[in-house]
C-alpha positions in Angstrom: -4.0 29.8 16.0 -5.1 26.9 18.1 -8.1 25.4 16.0 -6.0 25.7 12.9 -3.2 23.2 14.4 -6.3 21.3 14.9 -8.5 21.6 11.5 -6.1 22.4 9.0 -4.2 18.9 9.6 -7.6 17.4 9.7 -8.2 18.5 6.4 -4.8 17.4 4.9 -5.5 14.2 6.1 -8.8 13.8 4.4 -7.0 15.0 1.2 -4.4 12.4 1.5 -6.5 9.6 2.6 -8.6 10.9 -1.2 -5.4 10.7 -3.0 -4.3 7.0 -1.3 -8.0 5.4 -2.5 -8.3 7.0 -5.9 -4.5 5.5 -6.6 -5.2 2.5 -5.4 -7.8 2.0 -7.2 -6.8 2.9 -10.4 -3.4 1.0 -9.5 -6.0 -2.3 -9.1 -7.7 -1.5 -12.2 -4.5 -1.4 -14.9 -2.9 -4.3 -12.3 0.3 -2.0 -11.6 0.6 -2.7 -8.1 3.8 -1.2 -7.9 1.9 1.1 -5.5 0.2 -1.2 -3.1 3.5 -2.2 -1.9 4.2 -5.8 0.2 0.3 -6.5 0.2 0.3 -8.9 -2.3 2.6 -11.2 -0.7 0.0 -10.8 2.3 -2.8 -11.3 -0.1 -1.7 -14.6 -1.5 -0.4 -16.2 1.7 -4.0 -15.4 3.2 -5.2 -17.2 -0.1 -3.1 -20.4 0.5 -4.3 -20.6 4.5 -7.7 -20.4 3.2 -7.3 -23.1 1.0 -5.9 -25.3 3.9 -2.8 -25.3 2.2 -0.3 -24.6 4.8 2.6 -27.1 3.8 2.9 -24.8 0.6 3.0 -21.8 2.4 6.7 -20.8 1.9 6.5 -22.4 -1.8 7.5 -19.7 -4.3 5.6 -20.9 -7.0 2.3 -21.4 -5.0 3.1 -18.1 -4.0 3.4 -17.1 -7.4 0.2 -19.2 -8.6 -1.8 -17.1 -5.9 -0.5 -13.8 -7.2 -0.8 -14.8 -10.6 -4.4 -12.7 -11.3 -3.3 -9.6 -9.7 -0.6 -8.5 -11.9 0.0 -8.5 -15.9 0.7 -11.6 -17.9 4.7 -10.8 -18.2 5.0 -11.4 -14.5 3.4 -15.2 -15.0 5.4 -17.8 -13.0 7.1 -15.6 -10.3 6.1 -14.2 -7.3 6.3 -10.6 -7.2 6.4 -10.4 -3.8 7.3 -13.1 -1.1 5.7 -13.9 1.9 8.1 -14.8 4.6 6.6 -14.0 7.8 5.4 -16.8 10.4 2.5 -18.7 9.7 0.2 -17.0 12.2 0.4 -13.8 9.8 -1.3 -15.9 6.9 -3.7 -16.8 9.1 -5.0 -13.3 10.2 -4.9 -12.4 6.7 -7.4 -15.3 5.9 -10.3 -12.8 5.8 -9.0 -10.2 3.9 -8.0 -12.8 1.0 -11.6 -13.5 0.9 -12.4 -9.7 0.0 -11.3 -8.8 -4.0 -8.0 -7.3 -3.7 -9.0 -3.6 -4.3 -11.2 -3.9 -1.1 -8.7 -5.7 1.3 -5.8 -3.5 0.3 -8.1 -0.1 1.1 -9.2 -2.2 4.4 -5.4 -2.9 5.6 -4.7 0.6 4.6 -7.2 1.9 6.9 -6.3 -0.5 10.1 -2.8 0.4 9.7 -3.8 4.3 9.8 -5.8 3.7 12.6 -3.2 2.0 14.5 -0.5 5.0 14.0 -3.5 7.3 15.0 -4.0 5.1 18.3 -0.7 5.3 18.9 -0.9 8.8 18.9 -3.7 9.3 21.4 -2.1 6.6 23.6 0.9 8.4 24.3 -0.6 11.7 25.6 -0.1 10.5 29.4 3.4 10.0 28.7 4.2 12.5 26.1 2.3 15.9 27.5 3.9 18.2 24.8 1.4 15.7 22.1 -2.2 17.2 23.9 -4.0 20.1 21.6 -1.6 19.0 18.4 -2.8 15.2 18.3 -4.3 15.9 14.2 -0.9 17.5 13.7 1.4 15.0 15.2 -0.6 12.1 12.8 0.0 14.3 9.9 3.6 14.9 10.6 4.0 11.1 11.7 2.0 9.9 8.5 4.1 12.1 6.1 7.3 11.1 7.1 7.9 9.0 4.1 8.9 5.4 5.5 5.8 5.8 7.7 3.8 6.8 4.4 5.4 4.3 2.4 4.7 1.7 5.0 1.1 2.4 5.5 -0.2 2.7 1.6 2.3 0.0 1.1 0.7 -2.7 2.4 3.3 -3.2 5.2 3.2 -3.3 9.2 5.2 -0.5 10.8 2.3 1.4 11.9 0.9 -1.6 14.0 4.8 -2.3 15.8 4.4 1.9 16.6 0.7 0.7 18.1 2.1 -2.2 19.9 5.0 -0.9 21.4 3.1 2.5 22.5 0.3 0.5 24.2 2.9 -1.9 26.0 4.6 1.8 27.4 0.9 2.9 28.3 0.2 -0.3 30.4 3.5 -0.1 32.3 2.6 3.7 33.1 -0.2 2.6 34.5 1.4 -0.1 36.3 -0.5 -3.1 34.5 2.9 -4.8 33.7 1.6 -8.6 33.0 -1.2 -7.3 30.6 1.9 -5.0 28.9 3.7 -8.4 28.6 0.8 -10.2 26.7 0.4 -7.6 24.6 4.4 -7.4 24.0 3.7 -11.2 22.7 1.6 -10.0 19.6 5.1 -8.3 18.5 6.0 -11.8 17.2 4.1 -11.0 14.0 7.7 -9.2 13.7 10.0 -11.5 15.2 13.4 -9.5 14.5 11.6 -6.6 16.7 9.6 -8.9 19.5 13.0 -11.0 20.5 15.2 -8.2 20.8 12.7 -5.7 23.0 12.0 -8.6 25.1 15.4 -9.2 25.8 15.7 -5.5 26.8 12.6 -5.9 29.2 14.8 -8.6 30.8 17.8 -7.4 30.9 15.9 -3.8 32.6 14.7 -6.4 35.3 10.9 -6.2 34.2 10.1 -9.3 35.4 6.3 -9.0 35.1 6.6 -7.8 31.7 8.6 -11.0 30.7 6.0 -13.2 32.8 3.1 -11.5 30.4 5.6 -12.2 27.5 6.4 -15.8 27.8 2.4 -16.0 28.5 1.1 -14.5 25.9 3.7 -16.5 23.3 2.6 -19.7 24.4 -0.6 -19.8 22.3 1.3 -18.3 19.6 3.7 -21.1 19.4 0.9 -23.6 20.1 -1.0 -22.1 16.6 2.3 -22.6 15.0 2.5 -26.3 15.3 -1.6 -26.5 14.2 -0.8 -25.0 11.2 1.9 -26.1 10.0 3.2 -28.9 13.0 5.9 -29.4 15.4 8.7 -28.3 13.0 7.1 -25.2 11.8 9.6 -23.1 13.8 12.5 -24.6 11.6 10.3 -24.2 8.4 10.2 -20.5 9.0 13.5 -19.6 9.8 14.6 -21.8 6.6 12.1 -19.6 4.4 13.1 -16.3 6.1 16.6 -17.1 5.7 16.4 -17.8 2.0 14.0 -14.5 1.5 16.7 -12.3 3.4 19.3 -13.6 1.0 17.6 -13.1 -2.4 15.9 -9.7 -1.0 19.5 -8.7 -0.2 20.5 -9.4 -3.6 17.2 -8.1 -5.5 16.1 -5.4 -3.0 19.3 -4.3 -1.3 19.3 -0.3 -2.0 16.6 -0.7 0.4 18.7 -2.0 3.3 18.6 0.3 6.2 20.7 -1.6 8.9 24.6 -2.1 9.2 24.7 -5.3 7.5 22.5 -4.7 4.5 24.0 -1.6 3.5 27.2 -3.4 3.7 26.3 -6.0 1.9 24.6 -4.0 -0.8 28.0 -2.0 -1.1 30.5 -5.2 -1.1 28.1 -8.0 -2.2 26.0 -10.6 0.1 29.0 -12.9 -0.4 31.8 -10.4 1.1 33.3 -12.2 4.2 34.8 -8.4 5.2 31.4 -6.7 5.0 29.7 -9.2 6.3 32.3 -9.2 9.2 32.3 -5.7 9.9 28.6 -5.3 9.9 28.0 -7.9 11.9 30.7 -6.0 14.2 28.5 -2.6 14.1 25.4 -4.7 15.1 27.3 -6.3 17.6 28.3 -3.3 19.3 25.2 -1.6 18.9 23.3 -4.6 20.7 26.0 -4.0 23.4 25.3 -0.3 23.8 21.1 -1.1 23.8 21.9 -3.8 26.7 24.3 -1.4 28.8 21.6 1.3 28.7 18.6 -0.9 29.5 20.3 -2.9 31.9 22.4 0.6 33.9 19.8 2.9 33.0 16.9 3.2 36.0 13.6 1.2 35.2 11.6 4.3 35.4 13.5 5.8 32.3 11.5 3.3 30.1 10.8 6.3 27.8 14.0 7.3 27.2 15.2 3.2 26.3 12.6 2.9 24.1 14.1 6.2 22.1 17.0 4.2 21.6 15.5 0.9 21.1 13.3 1.8 18.2 16.6 2.8 15.6 18.9 0.3 17.7 16.9 -2.7 16.9 17.0 -1.8 13.3 20.7 -0.5 12.9 21.5 -4.5 14.5 18.7 -6.1 12.3 20.3 -8.5 9.9 17.2 -7.6 7.3 15.8 -4.0 7.5 14.4 -2.3 4.9 13.0 2.0 3.8 9.8 0.9 5.5 10.4 -0.2 8.6 12.6 2.7 9.5 9.0 3.8 10.2 9.2 2.9 13.7 11.5 5.7 14.4 8.6 8.3 14.6 8.3 7.1 18.0 11.8 7.7 18.9 11.5 11.7 17.6 8.3 11.9 19.7 9.9 10.8 22.7 13.2 12.7 22.4 11.2 15.9 21.8 9.7 16.2 25.0 13.3 16.9 26.3 14.8 20.3 25.4 18.1 19.1 23.3 16.3 19.5 20.3 16.2 22.1 17.1 13.6 22.5 13.8 16.8 22.0 11.9 17.6 18.3 13.4 13.6 17.5 13.0 13.7 18.8 9.4 16.9 16.9 8.4 15.5 13.8 9.7 12.5 14.1 7.6 14.5 15.0 4.4 16.6 12.4 4.9 13.5 10.1 4.8 12.5 11.7 2.1 15.5 11.0 -0.3 14.7 7.3 0.2 12.6 8.0 -2.6 15.8 8.1 -4.9 17.7 5.0 -3.4 17.5 3.1 -6.4 20.4 5.9 -7.9 22.1 5.2 -4.7 24.1 2.2 -3.2 23.8 3.6 0.2 20.3 4.5 1.5 20.0 7.8 3.7 17.6 5.9 5.8 20.4 4.3 7.7 21.7 7.7 8.2 18.3 8.3 9.8 18.5 5.5 12.3 22.1 6.6 13.7 20.9 10.2 14.0 18.2 9.4 15.7 20.0 6.6 17.8 22.7 9.1 19.2 19.9 11.7 19.7 18.1 9.8 21.8 21.1 9.0 23.7 21.8 12.9 24.2 18.4 13.9 24.4 18.1 11.2 27.3 21.6 11.3 28.8 20.4 12.5 32.6 18.1 9.6 32.7 20.5 7.0 30.9 23.3 8.0 33.1 21.6 8.9 36.6 24.8 8.4 38.2 26.8 10.9 36.1 24.4 13.5 36.8 23.6 12.7 40.8 24.4 15.4 42.7 27.8 16.0 43.8 29.1 13.7 40.9 32.1 15.0 39.4 29.9 16.1 36.1 28.1 18.1 38.1 30.5 19.9 40.0 32.7 20.8 36.8 29.6 21.1 34.8 26.9 22.6 36.8 28.3 24.9 39.9 28.6 27.8 37.6 24.9 27.7 36.5 21.7 29.2 37.9 19.4 27.4 40.3 16.6 27.2 37.8 18.9 25.6 35.7 19.5 22.6 37.6 16.2 22.8 38.6 15.6 21.9 35.0 16.7 18.6 35.2 14.6 17.4 37.8 11.8 15.3 36.2 8.6 14.0 37.6 9.1 10.6 39.0 6.0 9.5 36.8 7.3 11.3 33.4 10.3 9.2 33.9 8.8 6.2 34.9 6.8 6.7 31.3 
């Protein structure tokens, strides 16, 4: 049975890879690039970077020009997908833009798959149940619809998961400065990098924060080299404009509190924005409290609540970005607080995002809320150590009648908690 759990997923992954490659080739040949998702925006930005026209990086007209030969003539004159990332990301895509689109997309997809694979293998010391089930874990994670859409749709949540796991692994090995340096790589996704760095600061991971600051310096200097001293303002303007336009055009893909409410009641709705910001603020407060009050050793539990929490409070989070909750799910499975029905409901709700165009409420929001609450419940003993300490009222009232073995099951190895 054990060899089947190892090799059947490998065969399934090979089949999925073949389907993706064949579908991509057909999509590119027919210029029906909906299959390749966001990748035209990255490819076009890489072309602009290759030409050295950095002052036109966020120009919709120039982006449309660079994407013109990728789509049928009826799409001429406008960018099908807009690029709104920091300029450093465009520089990173410059080598891929030198290749034919088909090969560039396939290489990007392979890199994102390898990032997911690498994350699973890096997790093994912190999440013991993964040992012996690596290929099955990769398959299940990949077939979670947001992750599958991200990997095959030219997006980068798999890289986000890899970076976060690498940070955790380095902290687990007591290489905290290096962990901070790796954390600074998340600047390619500032809406995740900034709150996560803030949480590490609240949790008093001083050396991680020092490494993050040190790693951020060359990132910002590169931005000045590419776009000049005002590059942050240019990027922020482009990101805000893109976020507003995307909320109007693709609001059905939104999964954050603010995004879902703006889709339901309109981008200009004051009430929707007020409620959305209030819920985001509440989520941020819960995260801040858990990271500040919880023991530093409970980093795994904190990351489990951070992954869905950061997306819930984000002003702009779309369906495929929900892929990062696979890390939270893997961490929650360390505990005994789960059932197959719970896992199944998360995967089904993820798959339901296939039909978001027909609904004003994206089920991805429910996935985030479920995983957020689940992470708190599954790790409540780690996140609320005072409530579960010996002699506390909770233990006296709730645990006194339990057999000793049940109490002992609450004891977690210190090294495991550190993970």
